[in-house]
PyMOL Python script that loads the backbone (N, CA, C, O; Angstrom):
from pymol import cmd

cmd.read_pdbstr("""\
ATOM      1  N   MET A   1       8.307   7.866  18.365  1.00  0.00           N
ATOM      2  CA  MET A   1       7.264   8.637  17.743  1.00  0.00           C
ATOM      3  C   MET A   1       6.765   7.697  16.602  1.00  0.00           C
ATOM      4  O   MET A   1       7.546   7.158  15.818  1.00  0.00           O
ATOM      5  N   GLN A   2       5.443   7.540  16.561  1.00  0.00           N
ATOM      6  CA  GLN A   2       4.802   6.603  15.783  1.00  0.00           C
ATOM      7  C   GLN A   2       4.090   7.459  14.670  1.00  0.00           C
ATOM      8  O   GLN A   2       3.479   8.472  15.009  1.00  0.00           O
ATOM      9  N   VAL A   3       4.159   7.046  13.247  1.00  0.00           N
ATOM     10  CA  VAL A   3       3.723   7.867  12.145  1.00  0.00           C
ATOM     11  C   VAL A   3       2.530   7.262  11.451  1.00  0.00           C
ATOM     12  O   VAL A   3       2.587   6.051  11.238  1.00  0.00           O
ATOM     13  N   PHE A   4       1.570   7.856  11.106  1.00  0.00           N
ATOM     14  CA  PHE A   4       0.435   7.123  10.454  1.00  0.00           C
ATOM     15  C   PHE A   4       0.120   7.947   9.280  1.00  0.00           C
ATOM     16  O   PHE A   4       0.321   9.162   9.272  1.00  0.00           O
ATOM     17  N   ASN A   5      -0.438   7.213   8.160  1.00  0.00           N
ATOM     18  CA  ASN A   5      -0.830   7.889   6.991  1.00  0.00           C
ATOM     19  C   ASN A   5      -2.366   8.058   7.343  1.00  0.00           C
ATOM     20  O   ASN A   5      -2.993   7.115   7.826  1.00  0.00           O
ATOM     21  N   VAL A   6      -2.917   9.210   7.103  1.00  0.00           N
ATOM     22  CA  VAL A   6      -4.435   9.628   7.367  1.00  0.00           C
ATOM     23  C   VAL A   6      -4.833  10.117   6.045  1.00  0.00           C
ATOM     24  O   VAL A   6      -4.157  10.967   5.466  1.00  0.00           O
ATOM     25  N   GLN A   7      -5.906   9.615   5.538  1.00  0.00           N
ATOM     26  CA  GLN A   7      -6.689  10.317   4.465  1.00  0.00           C
ATOM     27  C   GLN A   7      -7.749  11.108   4.902  1.00  0.00           C
ATOM     28  O   GLN A   7      -8.306  11.012   5.995  1.00  0.00           O
ATOM     29  N   GLY A   8      -7.995  11.862   4.044  1.00  0.00           N
ATOM     30  CA  GLY A   8      -9.407  12.717   4.135  1.00  0.00           C
ATOM     31  C   GLY A   8      -9.168  14.219   5.070  1.00  0.00           C
ATOM     32  O   GLY A   8     -10.060  15.058   5.192  1.00  0.00           O
ATOM     33  N   MET A   9      -8.056  14.326   5.565  1.00  0.00           N
ATOM     34  CA  MET A   9      -7.773  15.633   6.501  1.00  0.00           C
ATOM     35  C   MET A   9      -7.501  16.756   5.424  1.00  0.00           C
ATOM     36  O   MET A   9      -6.678  16.583   4.525  1.00  0.00           O
ATOM     37  N   THR A  10      -8.229  17.903   5.561  1.00  0.00           N
ATOM     38  CA  THR A  10      -8.107  18.997   4.611  1.00  0.00           C
ATOM     39  C   THR A  10      -8.199  20.360   5.338  1.00  0.00           C
ATOM     40  O   THR A  10      -8.133  21.356   4.616  1.00  0.00           O
ATOM     41  N   CYS A  11      -8.341  20.535   6.644  1.00  0.00           N
ATOM     42  CA  CYS A  11      -8.332  21.666   7.362  1.00  0.00           C
ATOM     43  C   CYS A  11      -8.062  21.586   8.817  1.00  0.00           C
ATOM     44  O   CYS A  11      -8.059  20.557   9.492  1.00  0.00           O
ATOM     45  N   GLY A  12      -7.818  22.899   9.252  1.00  0.00           N
ATOM     46  CA  GLY A  12      -7.799  22.898  10.784  1.00  0.00           C
ATOM     47  C   GLY A  12      -8.573  22.167  11.603  1.00  0.00           C
ATOM     48  O   GLY A  12      -8.108  21.705  12.645  1.00  0.00           O
ATOM     49  N   HIS A  13      -9.888  21.968  11.222  1.00  0.00           N
ATOM     50  CA  HIS A  13     -10.975  21.211  11.898  1.00  0.00           C
ATOM     51  C   HIS A  13     -10.507  19.863  11.897  1.00  0.00           C
ATOM     52  O   HIS A  13     -10.509  19.273  12.978  1.00  0.00           O
ATOM     53  N   CYS A  14     -10.120  19.289  10.905  1.00  0.00           N
ATOM     54  CA  CYS A  14      -9.612  18.007  10.771  1.00  0.00           C
ATOM     55  C   CYS A  14      -8.455  17.578  11.810  1.00  0.00           C
ATOM     56  O   CYS A  14      -8.440  16.572  12.519  1.00  0.00           O
ATOM     57  N   VAL A  15      -7.461  18.628  11.714  1.00  0.00           N
ATOM     58  CA  VAL A  15      -6.235  18.590  12.703  1.00  0.00           C
ATOM     59  C   VAL A  15      -6.893  18.379  13.942  1.00  0.00           C
ATOM     60  O   VAL A  15      -6.698  17.331  14.557  1.00  0.00           O
ATOM     61  N   LYS A  16      -7.708  19.327  14.408  1.00  0.00           N
ATOM     62  CA  LYS A  16      -8.297  19.304  15.853  1.00  0.00           C
ATOM     63  C   LYS A  16      -8.975  18.040  16.130  1.00  0.00           C
ATOM     64  O   LYS A  16      -8.838  17.557  17.254  1.00  0.00           O
ATOM     65  N   ALA A  17      -9.773  17.368  15.154  1.00  0.00           N
ATOM     66  CA  ALA A  17     -10.508  16.236  15.388  1.00  0.00           C
ATOM     67  C   ALA A  17      -9.593  15.103  15.616  1.00  0.00           C
ATOM     68  O   ALA A  17      -9.777  14.416  16.621  1.00  0.00           O
ATOM     69  N   VAL A  18      -8.591  14.812  14.775  1.00  0.00           N
ATOM     70  CA  VAL A  18      -7.615  13.839  14.882  1.00  0.00           C
ATOM     71  C   VAL A  18      -6.796  14.142  16.242  1.00  0.00           C
ATOM     72  O   VAL A  18      -6.599  13.170  16.971  1.00  0.00           O
ATOM     73  N   THR A  19      -6.345  15.291  16.614  1.00  0.00           N
ATOM     74  CA  THR A  19      -5.600  15.531  17.802  1.00  0.00           C
ATOM     75  C   THR A  19      -6.484  15.130  18.958  1.00  0.00           C
ATOM     76  O   THR A  19      -6.011  14.415  19.842  1.00  0.00           O
ATOM     77  N   ALA A  20      -7.745  15.546  19.010  1.00  0.00           N
ATOM     78  CA  ALA A  20      -8.521  15.247  20.144  1.00  0.00           C
ATOM     79  C   ALA A  20      -8.918  14.002  20.333  1.00  0.00           C
ATOM     80  O   ALA A  20      -9.189  13.607  21.467  1.00  0.00           O
ATOM     81  N   ALA A  21      -9.022  13.106  19.113  1.00  0.00           N
ATOM     82  CA  ALA A  21      -9.412  11.686  19.245  1.00  0.00           C
ATOM     83  C   ALA A  21      -8.264  10.849  19.877  1.00  0.00           C
ATOM     84  O   ALA A  21      -8.549   9.962  20.682  1.00  0.00           O
ATOM     85  N   VAL A  22      -6.978  11.103  19.537  1.00  0.00           N
ATOM     86  CA  VAL A  22      -5.719  10.538  20.167  1.00  0.00           C
ATOM     87  C   VAL A  22      -5.636  10.968  21.665  1.00  0.00           C
ATOM     88  O   VAL A  22      -5.362  10.153  22.546  1.00  0.00           O
ATOM     89  N   GLN A  23      -5.879  12.251  21.907  1.00  0.00           N
ATOM     90  CA  GLN A  23      -5.588  12.862  23.409  1.00  0.00           C
ATOM     91  C   GLN A  23      -6.648  12.304  24.176  1.00  0.00           C
ATOM     92  O   GLN A  23      -6.503  12.212  25.395  1.00  0.00           O
ATOM     93  N   ALA A  24      -7.838  11.868  23.552  1.00  0.00           N
ATOM     94  CA  ALA A  24      -8.885  11.399  24.513  1.00  0.00           C
ATOM     95  C   ALA A  24      -8.419  10.034  24.978  1.00  0.00           C
ATOM     96  O   ALA A  24      -8.798   9.676  26.093  1.00  0.00           O
ATOM     97  N   GLN A  25      -7.691   9.273  24.311  1.00  0.00           N
ATOM     98  CA  GLN A  25      -7.089   8.118  24.884  1.00  0.00           C
ATOM     99  C   GLN A  25      -5.745   8.309  25.686  1.00  0.00           C
ATOM    100  O   GLN A  25      -5.459   7.506  26.575  1.00  0.00           O
ATOM    101  N   ASP A  26      -4.966   9.311  25.394  1.00  0.00           N
ATOM    102  CA  ASP A  26      -3.847   9.598  26.157  1.00  0.00           C
ATOM    103  C   ASP A  26      -3.576  11.155  26.113  1.00  0.00           C
ATOM    104  O   ASP A  26      -2.940  11.700  25.212  1.00  0.00           O
ATOM    105  N   PRO A  27      -4.193  11.868  27.307  1.00  0.00           N
ATOM    106  CA  PRO A  27      -4.068  13.219  27.329  1.00  0.00           C
ATOM    107  C   PRO A  27      -2.698  13.870  27.306  1.00  0.00           C
ATOM    108  O   PRO A  27      -2.505  15.075  27.144  1.00  0.00           O
ATOM    109  N   THR A  28      -1.840  13.015  27.472  1.00  0.00           N
ATOM    110  CA  THR A  28      -0.535  13.698  27.388  1.00  0.00           C
ATOM    111  C   THR A  28       0.542  13.387  25.937  1.00  0.00           C
ATOM    112  O   THR A  28       1.729  13.662  25.763  1.00  0.00           O
ATOM    113  N   ALA A  29      -0.392  12.753  25.113  1.00  0.00           N
ATOM    114  CA  ALA A  29       0.081  12.429  23.788  1.00  0.00           C
ATOM    115  C   ALA A  29       0.626  13.745  23.052  1.00  0.00           C
ATOM    116  O   ALA A  29      -0.057  14.769  23.028  1.00  0.00           O
ATOM    117  N   GLU A  30       1.763  13.673  22.514  1.00  0.00           N
ATOM    118  CA  GLU A  30       2.283  14.834  21.450  1.00  0.00           C
ATOM    119  C   GLU A  30       1.786  14.414  19.980  1.00  0.00           C
ATOM    120  O   GLU A  30       2.264  13.406  19.460  1.00  0.00           O
ATOM    121  N   VAL A  31       0.918  15.115  19.377  1.00  0.00           N
ATOM    122  CA  VAL A  31       0.377  14.960  18.087  1.00  0.00           C
ATOM    123  C   VAL A  31       0.618  15.922  17.347  1.00  0.00           C
ATOM    124  O   VAL A  31       0.234  17.057  17.630  1.00  0.00           O
ATOM    125  N   LYS A  32       1.425  15.583  16.062  1.00  0.00           N
ATOM    126  CA  LYS A  32       1.782  16.448  15.099  1.00  0.00           C
ATOM    127  C   LYS A  32       1.155  16.167  13.688  1.00  0.00           C
ATOM    128  O   LYS A  32       1.436  15.061  13.225  1.00  0.00           O
ATOM    129  N   VAL A  33       0.436  16.893  13.004  1.00  0.00           N
ATOM    130  CA  VAL A  33      -0.348  16.774  11.889  1.00  0.00           C
ATOM    131  C   VAL A  33       0.327  17.466  10.609  1.00  0.00           C
ATOM    132  O   VAL A  33       0.465  18.689  10.579  1.00  0.00           O
ATOM    133  N   ASP A  34       0.729  16.668   9.587  1.00  0.00           N
ATOM    134  CA  ASP A  34       1.198  17.326   8.426  1.00  0.00           C
ATOM    135  C   ASP A  34       0.121  17.203   7.222  1.00  0.00           C
ATOM    136  O   ASP A  34       0.106  16.190   6.524  1.00  0.00           O
ATOM    137  N   LEU A  35      -0.662  18.134   7.035  1.00  0.00           N
ATOM    138  CA  LEU A  35      -1.690  18.010   6.180  1.00  0.00           C
ATOM    139  C   LEU A  35      -1.383  17.835   4.716  1.00  0.00           C
ATOM    140  O   LEU A  35      -2.083  17.114   4.004  1.00  0.00           O
ATOM    141  N   ALA A  36      -0.415  18.446   4.300  1.00  0.00           N
ATOM    142  CA  ALA A  36       0.230  18.217   2.812  1.00  0.00           C
ATOM    143  C   ALA A  36       0.555  16.756   2.621  1.00  0.00           C
ATOM    144  O   ALA A  36       0.161  16.104   1.653  1.00  0.00           O
ATOM    145  N   ALA A  37       1.349  16.248   3.671  1.00  0.00           N
ATOM    146  CA  ALA A  37       1.632  14.757   3.563  1.00  0.00           C
ATOM    147  C   ALA A  37       0.736  13.823   4.064  1.00  0.00           C
ATOM    148  O   ALA A  37       0.967  12.614   4.089  1.00  0.00           O
ATOM    149  N   ARG A  38      -0.370  14.398   4.499  1.00  0.00           N
ATOM    150  CA  ARG A  38      -1.481  13.346   5.094  1.00  0.00           C
ATOM    151  C   ARG A  38      -0.889  12.335   6.219  1.00  0.00           C
ATOM    152  O   ARG A  38      -1.293  11.180   6.354  1.00  0.00           O
ATOM    153  N   GLN A  39       0.172  12.963   7.042  1.00  0.00           N
ATOM    154  CA  GLN A  39       0.688  12.184   8.168  1.00  0.00           C
ATOM    155  C   GLN A  39       0.330  12.841   9.491  1.00  0.00           C
ATOM    156  O   GLN A  39       0.176  14.053   9.638  1.00  0.00           O
ATOM    157  N   VAL A  40       0.207  11.870  10.489  1.00  0.00           N
ATOM    158  CA  VAL A  40       0.000  12.189  11.718  1.00  0.00           C
ATOM    159  C   VAL A  40       1.141  11.410  12.569  1.00  0.00           C
ATOM    160  O   VAL A  40       1.239  10.183  12.595  1.00  0.00           O
ATOM    161  N   SER A  41       1.937  12.256  13.217  1.00  0.00           N
ATOM    162  CA  SER A  41       2.958  11.661  14.115  1.00  0.00           C
ATOM    163  C   SER A  41       2.418  11.875  15.574  1.00  0.00           C
ATOM    164  O   SER A  41       1.790  12.882  15.903  1.00  0.00           O
ATOM    165  N   VAL A  42       2.734  10.784  16.459  1.00  0.00           N
ATOM    166  CA  VAL A  42       2.205  10.701  17.574  1.00  0.00           C
ATOM    167  C   VAL A  42       3.170  10.078  18.483  1.00  0.00           C
ATOM    168  O   VAL A  42       3.674   8.977  18.264  1.00  0.00           O
ATOM    169  N   LYS A  43       3.459  10.925  19.680  1.00  0.00           N
ATOM    170  CA  LYS A  43       4.573  10.439  20.790  1.00  0.00           C
ATOM    171  C   LYS A  43       3.695   9.936  22.023  1.00  0.00           C
ATOM    172  O   LYS A  43       3.245  10.779  22.799  1.00  0.00           O
ATOM    173  N   SER A  44       3.482   8.801  22.187  1.00  0.00           N
ATOM    174  CA  SER A  44       2.600   8.181  23.118  1.00  0.00           C
ATOM    175  C   SER A  44       2.884   6.719  23.589  1.00  0.00           C
ATOM    176  O   SER A  44       3.364   5.920  22.785  1.00  0.00           O
ATOM    177  N   PRO A  45       2.618   6.375  24.785  1.00  0.00           N
ATOM    178  CA  PRO A  45       2.923   4.868  25.062  1.00  0.00           C
ATOM    179  C   PRO A  45       1.822   4.074  24.422  1.00  0.00           C
ATOM    180  O   PRO A  45       1.880   2.846  24.471  1.00  0.00           O
ATOM    181  N   LEU A  46       0.892   4.638  23.866  1.00  0.00           N
ATOM    182  CA  LEU A  46      -0.482   3.860  23.362  1.00  0.00           C
ATOM    183  C   LEU A  46       0.113   2.940  22.222  1.00  0.00           C
ATOM    184  O   LEU A  46       1.064   3.263  21.511  1.00  0.00           O
ATOM    185  N   ALA A  47      -0.581   1.752  22.150  1.00  0.00           N
ATOM    186  CA  ALA A  47      -0.161   0.971  21.030  1.00  0.00           C
ATOM    187  C   ALA A  47      -0.650   1.399  19.790  1.00  0.00           C
ATOM    188  O   ALA A  47      -1.728   1.991  19.838  1.00  0.00           O
ATOM    189  N   ALA A  48      -0.029   1.220  18.477  1.00  0.00           N
ATOM    190  CA  ALA A  48      -0.480   1.603  17.279  1.00  0.00           C
ATOM    191  C   ALA A  48      -1.900   1.327  17.034  1.00  0.00           C
ATOM    192  O   ALA A  48      -2.603   2.280  16.698  1.00  0.00           O
ATOM    193  N   GLN A  49      -2.357   0.314  17.138  1.00  0.00           N
ATOM    194  CA  GLN A  49      -3.687  -0.143  16.963  1.00  0.00           C
ATOM    195  C   GLN A  49      -4.685   0.781  17.832  1.00  0.00           C
ATOM    196  O   GLN A  49      -5.721   1.156  17.283  1.00  0.00           O
ATOM    197  N   GLN A  50      -4.434   1.145  19.095  1.00  0.00           N
ATOM    198  CA  GLN A  50      -5.325   1.997  19.789  1.00  0.00           C
ATOM    199  C   GLN A  50      -5.350   3.380  19.099  1.00  0.00           C
ATOM    200  O   GLN A  50      -6.412   4.002  19.074  1.00  0.00           O
ATOM    201  N   ILE A  51      -4.304   3.861  18.575  1.00  0.00           N
ATOM    202  CA  ILE A  51      -4.135   5.044  17.866  1.00  0.00           C
ATOM    203  C   ILE A  51      -5.041   5.216  16.551  1.00  0.00           C
ATOM    204  O   ILE A  51      -5.814   6.127  16.253  1.00  0.00           O
ATOM    205  N   LEU A  52      -4.716   4.118  15.906  1.00  0.00           N
ATOM    206  CA  LEU A  52      -5.545   3.867  14.526  1.00  0.00           C
ATOM    207  C   LEU A  52      -6.981   3.849  14.753  1.00  0.00           C
ATOM    208  O   LEU A  52      -7.708   4.498  14.001  1.00  0.00           O
ATOM    209  N   GLU A  53      -7.463   3.170  15.716  1.00  0.00           N
ATOM    210  CA  GLU A  53      -8.943   2.878  16.155  1.00  0.00           C
ATOM    211  C   GLU A  53      -9.533   4.389  16.524  1.00  0.00           C
ATOM    212  O   GLU A  53     -10.660   4.706  16.143  1.00  0.00           O
ATOM    213  N   SER A  54      -8.746   5.248  17.248  1.00  0.00           N
ATOM    214  CA  SER A  54      -9.238   6.516  17.746  1.00  0.00           C
ATOM    215  C   SER A  54      -9.463   7.320  16.465  1.00  0.00           C
ATOM    216  O   SER A  54     -10.489   7.977  16.286  1.00  0.00           O
ATOM    217  N   ILE A  55      -8.409   7.238  15.533  1.00  0.00           N
ATOM    218  CA  ILE A  55      -8.521   8.091  14.351  1.00  0.00           C
ATOM    219  C   ILE A  55      -9.490   7.699  13.555  1.00  0.00           C
ATOM    220  O   ILE A  55     -10.178   8.580  13.040  1.00  0.00           O
ATOM    221  N   ARG A  56      -9.736   6.498  13.303  1.00  0.00           N
ATOM    222  CA  ARG A  56     -10.861   5.759  12.401  1.00  0.00           C
ATOM    223  C   ARG A  56     -12.210   6.256  12.973  1.00  0.00           C
ATOM    224  O   ARG A  56     -13.093   6.673  12.223  1.00  0.00           O
ATOM    225  N   GLU A  57     -12.349   6.205  14.297  1.00  0.00           N
ATOM    226  CA  GLU A  57     -13.691   6.310  14.993  1.00  0.00           C
ATOM    227  C   GLU A  57     -14.008   7.870  14.473  1.00  0.00           C
ATOM    228  O   GLU A  57     -15.194   8.176  14.359  1.00  0.00           O
ATOM    229  N   GLU A  58     -13.075   8.776  14.184  1.00  0.00           N
ATOM    230  CA  GLU A  58     -13.496   9.957  13.808  1.00  0.00           C
ATOM    231  C   GLU A  58     -13.773  10.144  12.256  1.00  0.00           C
ATOM    232  O   GLU A  58     -14.081  11.202  11.707  1.00  0.00           O
ATOM    233  N   GLY A  59     -13.620   9.041  11.726  1.00  0.00           N
ATOM    234  CA  GLY A  59     -14.071   8.956  10.296  1.00  0.00           C
ATOM    235  C   GLY A  59     -13.042   9.248   9.185  1.00  0.00           C
ATOM    236  O   GLY A  59     -13.426   9.507   8.045  1.00  0.00           O
ATOM    237  N   TYR A  60     -11.677   9.206   9.531  1.00  0.00           N
ATOM    238  CA  TYR A  60     -10.558   9.211   8.741  1.00  0.00           C
ATOM    239  C   TYR A  60      -9.863   7.692   8.453  1.00  0.00           C
ATOM    240  O   TYR A  60      -9.506   6.980   9.392  1.00  0.00           O
ATOM    241  N   PRO A  61      -9.758   7.401   7.438  1.00  0.00           N
ATOM    242  CA  PRO A  61      -8.982   6.119   7.179  1.00  0.00           C
ATOM    243  C   PRO A  61      -7.645   6.244   7.498  1.00  0.00           C
ATOM    244  O   PRO A  61      -7.093   7.295   7.173  1.00  0.00           O
ATOM    245  N   ALA A  62      -7.008   5.388   8.068  1.00  0.00           N
ATOM    246  CA  ALA A  62      -5.690   5.527   8.751  1.00  0.00           C
ATOM    247  C   ALA A  62      -4.990   4.244   8.730  1.00  0.00           C
ATOM    248  O   ALA A  62      -5.621   3.196   8.862  1.00  0.00           O
ATOM    249  N   GLU A  63      -3.604   4.265   8.557  1.00  0.00           N
ATOM    250  CA  GLU A  63      -2.702   3.226   8.503  1.00  0.00           C
ATOM    251  C   GLU A  63      -1.410   3.575   9.116  1.00  0.00           C
ATOM    252  O   GLU A  63      -1.147   4.756   9.344  1.00  0.00           O
ATOM    253  N   VAL A  64      -0.521   2.550   9.422  1.00  0.00           N
ATOM    254  CA  VAL A  64       0.572   2.860   9.860  1.00  0.00           C
ATOM    255  C   VAL A  64       1.580   3.245   8.723  1.00  0.00           C
ATOM    256  O   VAL A  64       1.588   2.539   7.715  1.00  0.00           O
ATOM    257  N   ALA A  65       2.277   4.121   8.796  1.00  0.00           N
ATOM    258  CA  ALA A  65       3.147   4.643   7.643  1.00  0.00           C
ATOM    259  C   ALA A  65       4.434   3.741   7.515  1.00  0.00           C
ATOM    260  O   ALA A  65       5.274   3.983   6.649  1.00  0.00           O
TER     261      ALA A  65
END
""", "prot")
cmd.dss("prot")
cmd.show_as("cartoon", "prot")
cmd.util.cbc("prot")
cmd.orient("prot")
């Protein structure tokens, strides 16, 4: 499980957008979003950099936690 700090997420739409961005790269990825902690946990064979780029392309600043 990889964990990322993601800024700017405030609602269910944000959760869906981040989840869809990651799953566009790996449809089988397990994505869990904690809005309060501003963290996204991803279970996937994707490299952390690929996941970060996907999240950033959706407009959310992200970094490895």
